[in-house]
N, C-alpha and C positions, 0 to 999 in steps of 0.2 A: 359512190355514196351520194344519195339524192339530197335535195335541199331540206326536205322535211326531217330526215334522219339527222342531218347536220345541225339543224336548229335544236332538236331535242338534245343532242350531244352537248352543245354549248350551254344549254339551260341546266343540264345535270352537272356540268363542270362548274358553272357559276354557283350552283347550290352547294356543291362539294367544298369549294373554296370558302364560301360563306360559313358553312358548318364547321370547317376546320378552324377558321378564324374565331368563331364563337367558343369552340372547345379550348383553344389556346388562351383566350381571354379568361375563361372560367378557371383554367389551371393556374394562370397567373394570379387571379384574385384569391384562390385558395391558398397559394403559397404565402401571399401577403398576409392573409388572415391568420395563418399558423404562426408566422413570425410575430405579428402583433399580439397574439395570445400568449406566446411563450416568453418573449423578450423581457417583460416586466419581472419575471421570476429569476432571471439570470443576474448574478452579482459579480462585482470585481473584488478580488481578495488581494490586499496589500500585506506583505510580510517584511519583517526585519530579522536578519540572522547575524550572529557574531561568528565569524569564521577565522580559523588560524591563518596567519601569514608568516613567512620566514622571518626569523629573528635577525635583523641587520647587524646586530652587535655580537653575533655568535663567535666570529673569528677576530673580533677587535682586541688587540693587545691591551692588557690591563683594563678591559671593559668592566669587569666586576668591581675593580677598585674605584672606578669613576661612577658607579651606580647603574651600570648596564648589565643586569644579570644574564649570563649566556644561556642559562637553562630555562628561562621563563618564556612562555609563548606570548606572542603579540596577537591581538585580535583586530578585526576590521568589520564594521557594520556594512552588511550587504542587503540591499532592498530587492524584494521579489514581487512577482505579479502572477496572478492566476485567476481562474473563474470558478464559479460554483452556482448552485441554484437552490431555491427554497423547497424543502420537502415536508416540513411539519411545523405546526404551531402548538406548543404545550402550554395550555392555560394554567395548569397546576404549578408547573415550575417557572412559568412566565419567561419562556425561552422560545426563540425562533431558530429552528434547526436548518442547517445548510449542509449539503453534501458537496464534496470536492475531492481532489486527489490527495493522497498522503504526501506525495513529493512536493505539493504546493505549500504545505504548512509544516513539513518536517523540520525539526530543530529551530523553528521560528521562536524568537523571544517576544515578538509583538505581532498581533494579527488584527487587521482592520477590514471591515466589509463595507463596500459602497453599493447601495441599492440603486435601482433605476430612477427612483424619485429623489436622488441626490443625497439621501441621508447616509451618514457614515457613522458606524458604531464599532467599538472594540469587541472582539470575539475571543472565545476560549475554546480549546480543543475538548470535545466530549470523548472522542475515541478515534483511533486510527488503526489501519491494517496495511502493513507493508506488502504482503503477498498480493492482495487484490489492487493495491494502490488506491484505496478508498479511505477517506477520513470524514468525520462528522464534526462540524464546529457549530457554535451557537452564539447568538447575540441576545441580550436581555430586552425586555419590553421597555423601550425608551423612544422618545420622539414620535410616538404613535406608530412605530414600525409594525406592531402586532396587527393592526387593522389593515395595513398595506399587505402584509405577508399572507393573511387569511384569504385574500382575493387572488393570490398568485402562486398557490402551491401547485407544483407540477405533478402530473399523474404518470406513474410508471406503466409502460406497456409490457407485453409478454415477449421478451427477446428470444425465447425458444421457438417462436413462430416466424422469425426472420428468415428470408430467403435471399440468395445471391441475386442481385439486380434490383432489390427493393430501394426506392428512393428514400434518402435521409437528408436532414438539414442539421448542420452544426452551428451552434451559437455560442459566442464567447468573446474574449477580449485579447485577441492575438496582438502581441507587441504593444499592448496598452490601448489599442483601438477599440473603444467600448462598443458593445452590441454588434460586432461583426457577424454577418450571416454568410455561410457557404453551403452549397448543395452538391450532393453526389449520390452514389449508390453503395449498397453493401457489396464490397469486392470479394470478401470471403468470411467464413465463420470459424470459430474454435481455433484460432491461431495461438500457437505457443510462443511465449516470450521468455527468454532466459531469465532465471531468477524468480519466476512466478509459477511454480509447479501447481498443476491442478486448476489453473485459471485459463480458460479459453477466451481469447479476445476477439472482438469484431474488427475486421479490416475494412476501411472505407477510403474512397478517393475524394470525399469531401475535404476541402483544404483545411488542414489543422496546422497551426503554428504555435511557437512559444507564447504562452498567455491564454491559449484555448483550454489548457489543462483544467479539468474539473467541470467544464461546461457541458450542457446536454447535447446529445445526439438524438433527434426526434424523428418520428415517422410522419407520414402524411395525415395522420389523425391528431398530430400534436402531442403524442405520447412519448415519453422518454424511453428509448430502447437501448441507450448506452451513455456512458460518461467518458468524454474524450480524455485520453490519457497520454498518448505517446506518438511521436513521429520518428522517422528514421532520417538522421542527418544526411543531407546530400541527395535524398530521394524525393521524387515528386509523386503525389497521388498515393502515398502510403501512410495512412493514419490509422490509429488503433483506439478502440474504446472498450471499457469494461461493460459487459452485457448487463442490461437493466436487472434481470433476475438475480444475477450474482451480487450486484451492488445493493439491491434491496435486502438480500439475505444478510450481507455484511452489516448494513445499517441496522437491521432488526437486532442482530447480536450486540452491536455496540450500544444501542439504546437500552437493551435489557441487561447486559452483563458488563458493559464498559470495555469489552474486548471481543474478539472472535474466537469461539470455541470450535476447534477442528479435531478430527480424529485421525488415528493412524492404526495400522494393524501389524507392522513389523515385517514387511517383505520388501525385497528388492526385485523389480520387474524389468523386463526388456521387451522391445518390439518383436512381433512375430514376423520374421522375414519370410519370403516365399519358400526358401529352402527349409526353414524350420517348420513352416506350415505343412509342407509335404511330409517331413519326417514325423511330425506329431499327428498327421492326418486330420487337421482342422482347417477351417476356412478363415477364421478371424479370431482375435483375442490377443493376449499378452502372456509371455512366459515368465514363470516365477524362477528367478535365477538363484535367489538366496532367501532363506527364512531366518529371521533373527531369533537366536536361541532364547527360550523363555518368554518370547513375545506372544501377543494375542493369536497370531496366525499359527505359530508353533503349537500353542496349547490347543488350538481348534483342529489341528491335524493337517494343515497345509504343508506341502512338501515341494522341494525344488524339482522342477520339471513339470509341475502342474501348469495347465494352460487355463487362465481365467478368461472365460468367454462372455460373462455377464456379471453385473453387480446390481443386486436388488431387482433382477429381471431386466435390466437395461443392457443391451448388447454393447460390448466394448471393442474398439478397433486398435487403440494404441495406449501406451502407459498413461497419457494425460487423462484419458477417460476414466481409468481406474482411480487415479489420484483424485479426480474431481468428485466422484461419488463417495469415496471413503472420507476425504477431508471435509466434506459437507455433512458428515454424520457426527453428531455431538459425541464426545467421549462418554463411554459407559453404555452406549446403545449398540445394537447389532447391525451388521451388514451381512447380506447373504451372497456368498461368492458361488457362482456356477462355474465349475471347473471340469476339464477333461483330463482324466488320468488313465493311462493305458487303454484309451479308447472308450472308457466309460464316463458318463456324465454324472457328476455329484453336486449336490447343493450343500454347502457348508456355512454355518453361521459363525461369524467371528465378532467378538466384542471389542469395540474400539477403545483405545486409550488416548490421553491428551497428546496432541501434536504440538511440540514446542518450537516456536520460531527462534532462529539464531538471535541471541541478545545483541542489540545494536548499541555499540559504543563508538560509532564513527565520529561523533562530535564530542570529544572528551571535554572540550572547553566549556560546554554547557553544564556538564556534571561538576567540573571544577568550580565554576561560579556558584552553582547551587549549594554545594557542600562547603565551599570556602577552603579547599585544600588542593594542593598540587603534589602529585607523587611521580617519581621517575624510576625507570629501571636502574638497577645498580650495575653499571658497566665497570670494567677495570679502570677507565679514566675517572669515573665518578668516585669510585672507591678510593683511588689515590688522591684525588683533589680534596676530598673531605676527610680523609684519614679514617675511613670506616673500618670497623672490626670485620674479620673474616667470618661470614655466616653463610650457610648453604643456600638460603633464598630470602626474598623480601624485597620491598620497594622503599625508596627513600622519600620522606616528606621534605620538600624543599620550600614550601610556603604554606602558612595557615593564616587565613584572614581573621582579624580580631572580630569577635562577636558572631562568628559563623558557627554552624552546627559542628564543624570539626574542632573549632576552638572550645566550644562548650563541652565537647567530649574529652577535652584535656590533651589533645594532640598538639605537638610542638614541632617547629622546624628542626630537622636533624633526626627525628624519630625514624625508625625502620619498622614498617608494618610487616610482620612475619606471616600472619595468617588472618583470614576472614572466615568467621564461623568454623574455626579449627581446620580450614582448608589452606594448605601452604600456598603462598602467593609468590610468583616469580617475576611477573611483569605488571606494569601499570594497567595494561589492558585487562589482565586477569583480575586485578583489584576491582576495577569498575564493573566488570561483568558479574562479579559476585554481589556487588551492591545492587545492580539492576535485577539480578536473579532474585534476591531477597525482596525487592519491591514487587516483582511479578507474583511472588508467593504470598504477598500480603503481610509480610513481617514488619514490625514496628522499628526494629533496629538490627544491627549486625554486631557480632562479638569480634573484637580486634585483639590480637596478641602483638604487643609492641616491644621492640628492643630500644631502650633509651640509655645510651652510653654503655655501661657495663651491668645495667639492671634490666629487668623485664617487667612489664605491667600488662594487666588486662583492662580493657575499657570497651564501652559500647558507643557506636555511632548511630544516631537516629536516621531512619529512612525518611527522605523528603518526598512527599507525594507530588 
C-alpha cells in the first residue's frame, strides 16, 4: 500500500467517523425532541379502591353476641397508580378526555389525575372495556386545564403499518416515577392474551413496569401506536400494548355509545392444523367445529366442517383473526365469510347479533355499598343459625343500610329474595348479576319477589347508574 493511497484511506476513515458521529447526534436530538413533545400529554392516575379482607372475627366464639358479625365483610382502602394521556378536549361538554387501561381504574371509588403542569383534578369514568383493557376518563374544565390540554393532545398513528423491528418509545409512571422514558423495538405483532379474544396485542422489549399501564407507546414520528397494558411477571423484555387502531375504535364507541358494541355470529371455530389442512385441501383458514342452532351463522347456512378462509375479503390464519373481524362489526350489520366447502369456494353473508361480555361482579362490595344491601347464599349453616324456613331457592338479606336504595325499596334484614325479574335466584352472585344485567339493558328498576317470615311480597329495587 503506497503512501498516497494510505493517506486517502485515513481521510475517508476520518470523514466516516465524523459522519457517523453527526448521525448519532442527530438521532439523539430527535429522540429528545419526541420525548419533549409527548411527555406533557402523559398524566399520572391515582385511584382508591375498597377491597374485601378476611373477617378476623369469623371464628371468634360468641363474636356475634359481642357485636362482631361473622357474616359481614370487612373492607380496606387500597391506593393504585397508573398512566394515561390526553386524547380530546370537548368544548361543548367542557371535559378533557384521557385514555388509560381499564384495569387502572376498574372498581375505583375515587380517581384523580395529575398533569405535567402539576395540576390535580378529580376524574370520572366515561366508559370502559374489559376485553381491550381500554377506559376513557374525563376531568372538567378547571384550573385552566383546558388550555393546557389543547396544546398537548396526542395523535394516533396507524398501528396496522407497524413492522417487527420498528423503534418505539414508552412513556409513563412506573412505580410512581413520573415521566419515565424507555425505548425498544416492536418484538412481535398480533399476540393473543388469555381472556381477551379477538384482541391482537403488540409485543415490545421497551421496559414496561407497574405504573406504566395506560401510557403511550409512540413511534419515531411521535405518534401513538399503542397503549402500554401488560407485563409478564418474572420475565424481562416482554411488554404488551393495545394497538392504536384498536384503542381508537374502542374510544370512538365509548364516546358515541357509552360502551363498545361488538358482534357475534354463533359459531365455534378451531385452528387449521397441518393434518386438517391436508384433509380439507386448503392452505390457510379456520375450521367451523360447531354452529349454534338458531344463531346468525345457522340461519345463513354455515355448517360444521366449513373452512373460513377470509372475512370481508381479509385472509384469516387463526381463530383470533376471525374473532377480530367479526367482533369489530357492529350488531345488525353483515360480515361476508369466504368459506371452502367440499372443495368449492362460497361467499356467505351473515348478520351479526350483539356480543355480550360476561357480567362482572368480581367486586361485590362496591355493589353492596351502592345499593345499601348485603345478601348471602343460604347454606345449611345459615339456615340453621337464623331458623329460616325451607324454601327451594333464594338469598338471605343480612343487612340493609338506613336511607339506602334497598331501604327505600322496603327491604329488611331477614328477608329472603326469591327471584329477580321473575328469575329464580340461588346465590348472591346470581342476584348481583341480574342487577347488573338490568343496568346494561337500560332498565330503571328490577322486580323482586321476597319471602318475609311466613308471607311473601313484591317490591321494586331502583337501578343505580
